[in-house]
C-alpha positions in Angstrom: 70.6 152.6 -31.6 69.6 152.2 -28.1 66.4 154.1 -27.1 67.0 156.9 -25.0 65.4 156.7 -21.1 62.2 159.3 -21.4 63.3 162.2 -18.6 60.7 163.4 -15.6 60.3 166.8 -13.7 58.9 167.8 -10.3 57.0 170.4 -9.8 55.6 172.2 -6.4 54.7 175.1 -4.8 55.9 175.7 -1.5 55.9 177.7 2.1 58.0 175.2 4.1 61.2 175.5 5.8 64.3 176.1 3.5 65.6 172.9 4.6 62.4 170.7 4.0 62.2 172.1 0.6 66.4 171.4 0.2 65.3 167.5 0.5 62.7 167.7 -1.9 65.1 169.1 -3.9 67.6 166.8 -3.4 66.0 163.7 -3.3 64.3 163.8 -6.5 67.5 165.3 -8.5 69.4 162.2 -6.6 66.6 159.7 -7.8 66.9 160.6 -11.6 64.7 163.4 -12.1 66.5 165.7 -14.7 64.4 169.6 -13.7 62.8 170.1 -10.2 60.7 173.3 -10.5 59.9 174.9 -7.3 57.6 177.9 -6.9 58.2 180.2 -3.9 55.2 181.2 -2.0 57.1 183.1 0.1 60.0 185.0 0.1 62.6 182.5 1.9 65.9 183.3 1.7 67.4 180.5 3.3 66.5 178.5 0.7 69.2 179.4 -2.1 72.8 178.3 -0.2 70.9 174.7 0.3 70.5 174.5 -3.2 72.9 176.7 -4.8 74.9 175.3 -7.8 72.2 171.9 -7.9 71.9 171.6 -11.5 68.7 170.8 -12.5 67.1 173.0 -9.7 64.7 176.2 -11.1 63.8 178.6 -8.5 60.7 180.9 -8.8 59.6 183.6 -6.6 56.1 183.9 -6.5 56.6 187.6 -5.5 53.7 190.8 -6.5 55.5 191.1 -10.3 55.4 187.7 -10.9 51.9 187.5 -10.0 50.9 191.3 -11.9 52.0 189.4 -14.9 49.9 186.4 -14.9 46.5 185.9 -16.1 45.2 187.3 -12.4 47.2 190.1 -12.9 46.9 189.6 -8.7 48.2 187.0 -6.1 44.9 184.6 -6.5 44.1 184.1 -2.6 43.3 180.4 -2.8 46.5 178.6 -2.8 44.6 175.6 -4.9 44.5 178.4 -7.7 48.5 179.1 -7.1 49.3 175.5 -7.0 47.7 174.6 -10.4 48.6 177.5 -12.0 52.6 176.8 -11.4 52.3 173.8 -12.3 50.8 174.7 -15.6 53.4 177.1 -16.2 56.2 174.4 -15.5 54.4 172.5 -17.8 54.7 174.6 -20.6 58.5 175.5 -19.9 60.1 172.4 -19.1 62.2 170.3 -21.4 61.5 167.0 -19.9 59.1 163.9 -20.6 56.9 164.1 -18.2 56.0 166.3 -15.5 54.6 165.4 -11.8 52.9 167.9 -9.6 53.4 167.0 -5.9 53.8 169.0 -2.6 57.3 169.2 -1.0 56.4 167.0 1.7 55.8 164.5 -0.9 58.6 162.2 -1.6 58.7 159.7 -4.9 60.2 155.8 -4.4 60.9 153.1 -6.2 62.1 155.2 -9.3 63.5 152.1 -11.4 60.0 151.3 -11.5 59.0 154.9 -12.2 61.8 154.9 -15.3 60.1 151.3 -16.5 56.5 152.3 -16.4 57.8 156.0 -18.5 59.3 154.0 -21.1 56.0 151.5 -21.3 55.2 152.3 -25.3 51.1 152.5 -24.9 48.5 152.8 -27.1 47.2 156.1 -25.7 50.5 158.4 -25.5 48.3 160.9 -23.7 47.3 158.5 -21.0 49.2 160.1 -17.6 50.6 158.0 -15.2 48.9 157.4 -11.3 51.5 157.3 -8.3 49.6 155.9 -5.7 50.6 157.2 -1.9 51.2 156.0 2.0 50.9 158.4 4.7 53.5 158.9 7.2 52.4 157.7 11.1 54.8 157.5 14.1 55.0 154.4 15.5 55.5 153.3 19.0 59.2 152.7 18.7 60.0 155.9 16.9 62.9 158.3 18.5 61.9 161.2 16.9 66.1 161.7 15.2 64.9 162.6 12.1 61.6 164.3 10.4 61.5 161.9 8.2 61.2 159.2 11.0 58.2 156.2 11.3 56.0 153.9 9.1 53.4 154.5 6.5 49.9 153.4 6.1 48.1 152.8 3.1 44.5 153.4 2.6 42.4 150.6 4.6 39.0 149.9 2.3 37.6 148.1 5.5 37.9 151.2 7.3 35.1 152.0 8.4 34.2 148.3 9.5 37.2 148.6 12.0 36.8 152.4 12.6 35.4 153.0 16.1 37.6 150.2 17.8 40.8 151.3 16.1 40.4 154.9 16.4 37.3 155.5 18.9 36.3 159.5 18.4 39.3 160.3 16.2 38.3 157.9 13.7 35.6 160.7 12.7 38.2 162.7 10.6 39.9 159.9 8.7 39.0 158.8 5.5 40.0 155.0 4.6 42.1 155.1 7.8 44.0 158.2 6.6 44.2 162.0 7.6 45.2 163.2 4.3 44.5 162.3 1.0 44.5 159.2 -0.7 43.9 159.8 -4.6 47.8 159.8 -5.0 49.6 162.4 -7.8 50.2 161.7 -11.2 52.5 162.6 -14.5 51.5 163.9 -17.3 53.2 163.5 -20.8 54.8 166.7 -21.9 53.2 168.7 -25.3 49.4 168.2 -24.6 46.9 170.8 -23.9 46.8 169.8 -20.2 46.2 172.0 -17.3 47.9 170.3 -14.3 45.7 169.9 -11.3 46.3 168.9 -7.6 46.0 165.5 -8.4 45.3 164.4 -11.7 46.1 166.7 -15.8 42.6 168.5 -17.1 42.5 167.6 -20.9 41.1 170.8 -22.0 39.9 168.9 -25.5 37.3 166.9 -23.8 37.0 169.1 -20.3 37.8 165.8 -18.4 40.5 164.0 -16.1 43.3 162.9 -18.2 42.9 159.2 -18.6 45.6 157.3 -16.4 47.2 154.3 -16.0 48.8 152.6 -12.6 52.7 153.0 -11.8 54.3 150.6 -9.6 56.2 154.0 -8.2 54.9 155.3 -4.9 54.5 158.8 -3.3 55.2 158.9 0.4 53.3 161.7 1.7 54.4 162.9 5.2 51.2 165.5 5.9 53.5 167.2 8.9 57.2 166.3 9.4 56.9 167.0 12.8 53.7 167.3 15.0 53.9 171.1 15.4 54.4 171.1 11.3 51.0 169.2 11.0 49.3 171.3 14.2 50.2 174.4 11.9 48.8 173.4 9.2 45.7 172.4 10.7 45.5 175.7 12.3 46.4 178.0 9.2 43.9 176.5 7.6 41.2 177.0 10.6 41.8 180.5 10.8 41.9 181.4 6.9 38.8 183.5 7.7 37.6 184.7 11.1 34.3 182.4 10.3 36.8 179.2 10.0 37.7 177.7 7.2 36.9 178.3 3.7 34.8 175.3 2.3 35.6 172.5 0.2 36.3 169.0 -0.2 37.1 166.1 2.1 34.4 167.0 4.7 36.2 164.6 7.0 39.4 166.8 7.2 37.8 170.1 6.8 36.0 168.0 9.9 39.7 167.7 11.6 40.2 171.6 10.6 37.2 173.1 12.4 37.8 170.6 15.9 41.5 172.3 16.1 39.5 176.2 15.6 37.5 174.9 18.3 40.3 173.4 20.6 42.8 176.3 19.6 43.1 177.7 23.1 43.4 174.7 24.6 47.0 173.1 24.1 46.6 170.0 25.7 43.7 168.9 23.7 45.1 169.9 20.8 48.2 167.5 20.8 46.2 164.9 22.0 43.9 165.2 19.1 46.8 165.1 17.0 48.5 161.8 18.7 44.7 160.3 17.9 45.5 160.9 14.4 49.3 160.5 13.5 50.3 158.2 16.7 50.0 154.3 16.0 49.2 152.6 19.3 50.9 148.8 19.2 47.0 147.9 18.6 47.1 150.1 15.5 49.7 149.4 14.2 49.4 145.4 14.8 45.8 146.0 13.0 47.2 147.6 10.2 50.1 145.3 10.0 48.1 142.3 10.0 45.8 144.0 7.0 48.9 144.7 5.2 48.4 148.6 5.3 51.5 149.5 7.1 54.7 149.8 5.6 57.9 150.1 8.3 61.0 149.8 5.8 62.5 153.4 7.3 63.0 156.8 4.7 66.3 158.2 4.2 65.8 160.4 1.4 68.7 161.1 -1.2 71.6 163.6 -1.4 70.1 165.0 1.8 73.6 164.7 3.4 74.8 167.8 5.4 71.5 169.0 5.9 69.9 169.5 9.3 66.7 167.0 9.2 66.3 167.0 13.4 63.2 167.9 14.3 63.8 170.4 17.0 65.6 172.2 15.3 62.8 171.9 12.4 60.6 173.0 15.2 62.1 176.1 15.9 62.5 177.4 12.4 58.3 176.9 12.2 58.4 178.9 15.5 60.3 181.8 13.3 58.8 181.5 10.4 55.3 181.6 11.5 55.2 183.8 15.0 53.2 186.3 13.0 50.7 183.9 12.5 50.2 182.8 16.2 50.3 186.6 17.0 47.9 187.4 14.3 45.1 184.4 15.7 46.3 185.5 19.4 47.6 182.1 20.4 51.2 183.8 20.6 51.4 183.3 24.2 50.4 179.5 24.7 52.2 178.8 21.7 55.4 179.6 22.9 55.0 178.0 25.7 53.6 174.8 24.8 55.7 174.7 21.6 59.2 175.5 23.3 59.4 171.6 24.3 59.2 168.4 22.7 55.9 167.6 20.6 
């Protein structure tokens, strides 16, 4: 009798435009995931119609009533705590064999390799599976027709030796040539005493991260689907408190957040810094390409026919969704003017 293939699920806690959430759900289900658990960190009414009737999509609204029933008794102020709690809830609820915890701006590729890795018999069945990540950059020829366009840089281990010549002052904000993380994400086998973290599972029996083995499948991390999306992420982090961001690991990323805070009233400076961090010049692209650290195969999410993935539409939704934030931090006037055009 033929052995059944292992099943896998995905979980994410999200606060994104509905079209991105829908693309995240549809892509992973089309890829072969049996379940996609989406925990809505705020009310996003547009999501429902975009995923209505899609088998395997599990939506949970994280409202006051939801958090009142949690061990916290109220909504945790830090988003990492909310992510970990929700992921661990899904881990205990799923009927699948494996669970992947990632963000709505991260998309799995190479599903055949993933299934082969999950089906491999290993001596330590409680081992998790590690998916490395690549990070999207905009290339010099990017026409800007879809929020998913661009190339993908992989971690450059020689980056510190080349940083100044490649990126100038912006190099201080990059880690291994990446603006976001270079740690990757983890699939955890279901049925163990795990707490599901952002990048790994914690084995409660030992108090240590669960053992990992590498997968041939990967994650594509977009870290800002448009330039406005990236700017908004950085500014929201920069204004977490009246005095700036909360302390956390990742000093280079946080240095960039503080730079965004310092330049917040100067849109031209914000846009210039964003391009320095997220847009490749021809020289940068050539060097990354020569070192095998640039992937240029276009990414098209699966199962997303009919979704409006135009950057202009996406940015318009961002301006609507986060108008109160710009008002709160005193940036409404320049945001309305500067973000009204192409970034």
